[in-house]
C-alpha positions as CSV (number, residue, x, y, z in Angstrom):
1,M,-8.6,-19.6,-7.0
2,S,-7.1,-18.0,-10.0
3,T,-3.9,-16.1,-10.4
4,N,-4.4,-12.3,-10.1
5,P,-2.3,-10.4,-12.7
6,N,-1.7,-7.4,-10.4
7,S,2.0,-7.2,-9.8
8,A,1.7,-6.3,-6.1
9,A,-0.4,-9.4,-5.4
10,R,2.0,-11.4,-7.5
11,K,4.8,-10.6,-5.1
12,V,2.7,-11.9,-2.2
13,Q,1.8,-15.0,-4.2
14,E,5.5,-15.5,-5.0
15,A,6.3,-15.4,-1.2
16,L,3.8,-18.2,-0.7
17,G,5.5,-20.1,-3.5
18,L,8.8,-19.6,-1.8
19,R,7.5,-21.2,1.3
20,L,6.3,-24.2,-0.7
21,R,9.7,-24.5,-2.4
22,N,11.4,-24.4,1.0
23,L,9.2,-27.2,2.3
24,R,10.1,-29.3,-0.7
25,K,13.8,-28.7,-0.3
26,D,13.6,-29.4,3.5
27,A,12.1,-32.7,2.6
28,G,15.0,-33.5,0.3
29,L,12.8,-33.7,-2.8
30,T,13.4,-32.5,-6.3
31,G,10.6,-30.9,-8.3
32,R,10.2,-34.1,-10.4
33,E,10.1,-36.3,-7.3
34,L,7.4,-34.2,-5.7
35,A,5.5,-34.3,-9.0
36,A,5.7,-38.0,-9.1
37,A,4.5,-38.3,-5.4
38,T,1.5,-36.0,-6.0
39,G,0.6,-37.3,-9.5
40,W,1.0,-33.8,-10.9
41,H,2.9,-32.7,-14.0
42,F,6.3,-31.5,-13.0
43,T,5.7,-28.1,-14.7
44,R,2.9,-27.5,-12.1
45,I,5.4,-27.7,-9.3
46,S,7.4,-24.9,-10.9
47,K,4.3,-22.7,-11.5
48,L,3.3,-23.1,-7.9
49,E,6.7,-22.4,-6.5
50,H,7.2,-19.2,-8.7
51,G,3.8,-17.8,-8.0
52,V,2.6,-18.2,-11.5
53,Q,-0.3,-20.4,-10.4
54,A,-2.2,-20.1,-7.2
55,P,-2.6,-23.3,-5.1
56,T,-6.0,-24.6,-3.9
57,D,-6.5,-25.7,-0.3
58,Q,-6.2,-29.3,-1.5
59,D,-3.0,-28.5,-3.3
60,I,-1.4,-27.2,-0.1
61,Q,-2.7,-30.1,2.0
62,T,-1.2,-32.6,-0.6
63,W,2.1,-30.7,-0.8
64,C,2.5,-30.6,3.0
65,R,1.6,-34.3,3.4
66,V,4.1,-35.4,0.8
67,C,6.8,-33.1,2.4
68,G,6.0,-34.3,5.9
69,A,4.9,-30.9,7.0
70,E,1.2,-31.3,7.6
71,D,1.5,-29.1,10.7
72,Q,2.1,-26.1,8.4
73,A,-0.9,-26.7,6.1
74,A,-3.3,-24.5,8.0
75,D,-1.0,-21.5,8.1
76,L,-0.2,-21.8,4.3
77,I,-3.9,-22.1,3.5
78,A,-4.6,-19.0,5.5
79,Q,-1.9,-17.2,3.6
80,A,-3.3,-18.3,0.3
81,R,-6.8,-17.2,1.2
82,A,-5.5,-13.8,2.3
83,I,-4.1,-13.4,-1.2
84,E,-7.4,-14.2,-2.7
85,S,-9.3,-11.8,-0.4
86,M,-6.9,-8.9,-0.3
87,Y,-8.3,-7.2,-3.3
88,V,-11.2,-4.7,-3.1
89,E,-12.1,-3.2,-6.5
90,F,-12.4,0.6,-6.5
91,R,-15.1,0.5,-9.1
92,R,-17.3,-1.8,-7.1
93,R,-16.9,0.4,-4.0
94,A,-17.5,3.5,-6.1
95,R,-20.9,2.2,-7.3
96,S,-22.2,3.2,-3.9
97,G,-20.6,6.7,-4.2
98,V,-17.1,8.0,-3.7
99,K,-18.0,8.8,-0.1
100,Q,-18.2,5.1,0.6
101,L,-14.8,4.8,-1.0
102,M,-13.4,7.3,1.5
103,L,-15.1,5.5,4.4
104,A,-13.8,2.0,3.4
105,F,-11.0,1.9,5.9
106,Q,-12.7,4.0,8.6
107,Q,-12.5,1.3,11.3
108,T,-8.8,0.7,10.5
109,Y,-8.0,4.3,11.0
110,E,-10.0,4.4,14.2
111,R,-8.2,1.4,15.7
112,A,-4.6,2.2,14.6
113,E,-2.3,4.3,16.8
114,Q,0.9,4.1,14.8
115,F,0.8,5.1,11.1
116,R,3.8,4.6,8.8
117,I,3.0,6.2,5.5
118,Y,5.0,6.3,2.3
119,E,3.8,8.1,-0.9
120,H,5.8,8.9,-4.0
121,S,3.4,11.0,-6.1
122,V,0.5,12.1,-3.9
123,V,0.1,13.9,-0.6
124,P,-1.4,11.4,1.9
125,G,-5.2,11.8,2.4
126,L,-4.8,12.7,6.1
127,F,-3.0,15.9,5.1
128,Q,-4.9,16.9,2.0
129,T,-6.8,20.2,1.6
130,A,-10.4,20.3,0.4
131,D,-9.4,21.6,-3.0
132,Y,-6.7,18.9,-3.5
133,I,-9.2,16.2,-2.4
134,R,-11.8,17.5,-4.9
135,A,-9.3,17.6,-7.8
136,M,-8.0,14.1,-7.0
137,L,-11.5,12.6,-6.7
138,S,-12.6,14.2,-9.9
139,F,-9.8,12.5,-11.7
140,W,-10.5,9.1,-10.2
141,T,-14.2,9.2,-10.9
142,R,-13.5,10.0,-14.6
143,F,-10.8,7.3,-14.8
144,L,-13.0,4.6,-13.2
145,N,-16.0,5.8,-15.3
146,T,-18.3,6.1,-12.3
147,D,-21.4,8.2,-12.2
148,T,-20.7,9.7,-8.8
149,D,-19.8,13.4,-9.5
150,T,-22.8,14.5,-7.3
151,D,-21.3,12.6,-4.4
152,I,-17.9,14.4,-4.4
153,D,-19.0,17.0,-1.9
154,D,-19.9,14.3,0.6
155,A,-16.7,12.4,-0.1
156,V,-14.6,15.6,0.5
157,A,-16.4,16.1,3.8
158,A,-15.8,12.5,4.8
159,R,-12.1,12.7,4.2
160,L,-11.8,16.0,6.0
161,E,-13.7,14.6,8.9
162,R,-11.3,11.6,9.1
163,Q,-8.3,14.1,9.4
164,A,-9.4,14.8,13.0
165,I,-7.3,11.8,14.1
166,I,-4.0,13.6,13.4
167,Y,-4.7,15.9,16.3
168,E,-5.1,13.0,18.8
169,S,-2.0,12.8,20.9
170,K,-2.3,9.0,21.3
171,R,-1.6,8.5,17.6
172,R,1.8,8.8,15.9
173,F,2.4,9.4,12.2
174,A,5.8,8.6,10.5
175,V,5.5,9.9,7.0
176,V,7.9,9.7,4.1
177,L,7.2,11.6,0.9
178,E,9.1,11.7,-2.3
179,E,9.9,15.2,-3.5
180,N,7.9,14.3,-6.6
181,A,4.7,14.2,-4.4
182,L,5.2,17.9,-3.8
183,R,5.5,18.6,-7.5
184,T,2.7,16.4,-8.8
185,W,-0.3,18.6,-9.4
186,F,-3.9,17.7,-8.5
187,G,-5.8,20.8,-9.6
188,D,-4.3,24.1,-10.5
189,A,-1.4,26.1,-9.1
190,D,-3.5,27.7,-6.4
191,T,-4.6,24.3,-5.3
192,M,-1.0,23.1,-5.0
193,A,0.0,26.3,-3.2
194,G,-2.6,25.7,-0.6
195,Q,-1.6,22.1,-0.3
196,L,2.1,23.0,0.3
197,D,1.0,25.5,2.9
198,R,-1.0,22.7,4.6
199,L,2.1,20.5,4.7
200,L,4.2,23.2,6.3
201,T,1.5,23.4,9.1
202,I,1.4,19.6,9.5
203,M,5.1,19.5,10.0
204,T,4.7,21.5,13.3
205,L,2.5,18.9,14.9
206,P,4.4,17.0,17.7
207,N,3.0,13.6,16.8
208,V,3.9,13.9,13.1
209,A,7.4,13.1,11.7
210,L,7.3,14.2,8.1
211,G,10.4,13.3,6.0
212,I,11.0,14.3,2.3
213,V,13.3,12.3,0.0
214,P,15.0,14.7,-2.3
215,A,15.1,13.9,-6.0
216,M,18.4,13.2,-7.7
217,I,20.2,11.7,-4.8
218,E,21.9,8.4,-4.2
219,R,19.6,6.3,-2.0
220,E,19.4,3.0,-0.2
221,A,16.0,1.9,-1.6
222,V,13.3,2.7,-4.1
223,S,9.7,1.6,-3.8
224,T,7.5,1.1,-6.8
225,T,4.3,2.0,-5.0
226,G,3.0,3.9,-2.0
227,F,1.9,2.0,1.1
228,W,0.5,2.5,4.6
229,I,1.4,0.4,7.6
230,F,-1.2,0.5,10.4
231,D,0.4,-0.5,13.7
232,D,2.1,-3.8,12.8
233,K,-1.1,-5.5,11.7
234,L,-2.0,-4.3,8.3
235,V,-0.4,-2.9,5.1
236,A,-2.6,-1.1,2.6
237,L,-1.6,-0.1,-0.9
238,E,-3.4,1.0,-4.0
239,T,-3.2,0.2,-7.7
240,P,-5.1,2.2,-10.3
241,T,-8.0,-0.2,-10.0
242,A,-7.9,-1.9,-6.6
243,S,-6.8,-1.6,-3.0
244,I,-4.7,-4.3,-1.5
245,E,-4.6,-5.4,2.1
246,V,-1.6,-7.4,3.4
247,T,-1.9,-9.1,6.8
248,A,0.7,-11.9,6.7
249,P,3.2,-11.1,9.4
250,Q,6.2,-12.0,7.2
251,E,5.0,-9.7,4.5
252,I,4.3,-6.8,6.9
253,A,7.9,-7.2,8.2
254,L,9.2,-6.7,4.6
255,Y,7.2,-3.5,4.2
256,E,8.5,-2.3,7.6
257,S,12.0,-2.9,6.4
258,M,11.4,-1.0,3.2
259,F,9.9,1.9,5.1
260,D,13.0,2.1,7.3
261,M,15.3,2.1,4.3
262,L,13.2,4.9,2.6
263,R,13.1,6.9,5.8
264,R,16.9,6.9,6.0
265,S,17.1,8.7,2.7
266,A,14.6,11.4,3.8
267,L,15.3,14.9,5.1
268,Y,13.6,16.0,8.4
269,G,13.1,19.1,10.4
270,P,14.6,22.4,9.1
271,Q,16.1,20.6,6.0
272,A,12.7,19.1,5.0
273,R,11.0,22.5,5.6
274,S,13.6,24.3,3.5
275,L,13.0,21.8,0.6
276,L,9.3,22.3,0.9
277,I,9.6,26.1,0.8
278,K,11.9,25.8,-2.2
279,V,9.3,23.9,-4.1
280,Q,6.7,26.4,-3.0
281,E,8.8,29.3,-4.3
282,E,9.4,27.6,-7.6
283,L,5.6,27.1,-7.9
284,A,5.0,30.8,-7.2
285,S,7.7,32.0,-9.7
286,S,6.3,29.8,-12.5
287,N,2.9,31.5,-12.4
């Protein structure tokens, strides 16, 4: 198992390293004492504890045995394997067409009843117009250098079909958008105007709580990436080249805490609507 250089996974791996470090400290061992007991070089202890190097199953079993915590080995191994498997490369998925990329999380969407969504530079897929989807997918297919332009129509249709779930009363959507997401263009001015109209409509749905964090305000928290929380079972986030799935309960709890902090900085109801209309008017006056 090799260390993945992606920063989001690195954070998850660092959390695993912290658990290992706590086991060592609970056992009353220094790093050098643990190294001596395991036969490893002492620098390896530091690398594992700081998430620089990923542990193998055997590493974890040895660590837990020396620290007298063999009952925790299975859980730690499961966490380590989750880190290894959480990546799904976009380019590999896109080889089968961008429609398959759109359908990748279909079962997750169908099972979930509570969606907590944070985005800082893009409108969430469930709320996108057809023109916005098309412009966004055109960019990503060029960026990933995939030969799937002929598949975009099917991909747009697949994403629009998925949006039917927002009209199901059993589902709840708590959404926090940065103001920047309203101002970041995918497509031309007409595409963005249509997208902003769509958001104004979405805000009227009884099962959707849409908050907007204004730019240039003092705030409690800042997130470096968008993320989606499905019920309390899965967090999904995307980098430019891969999607990441987080399933460890302690990691999900951290994302839930981050979402709550971001939500407290957002405007809702008439205030959010006024901000959206302001952006819409600025767009109209600039063209």
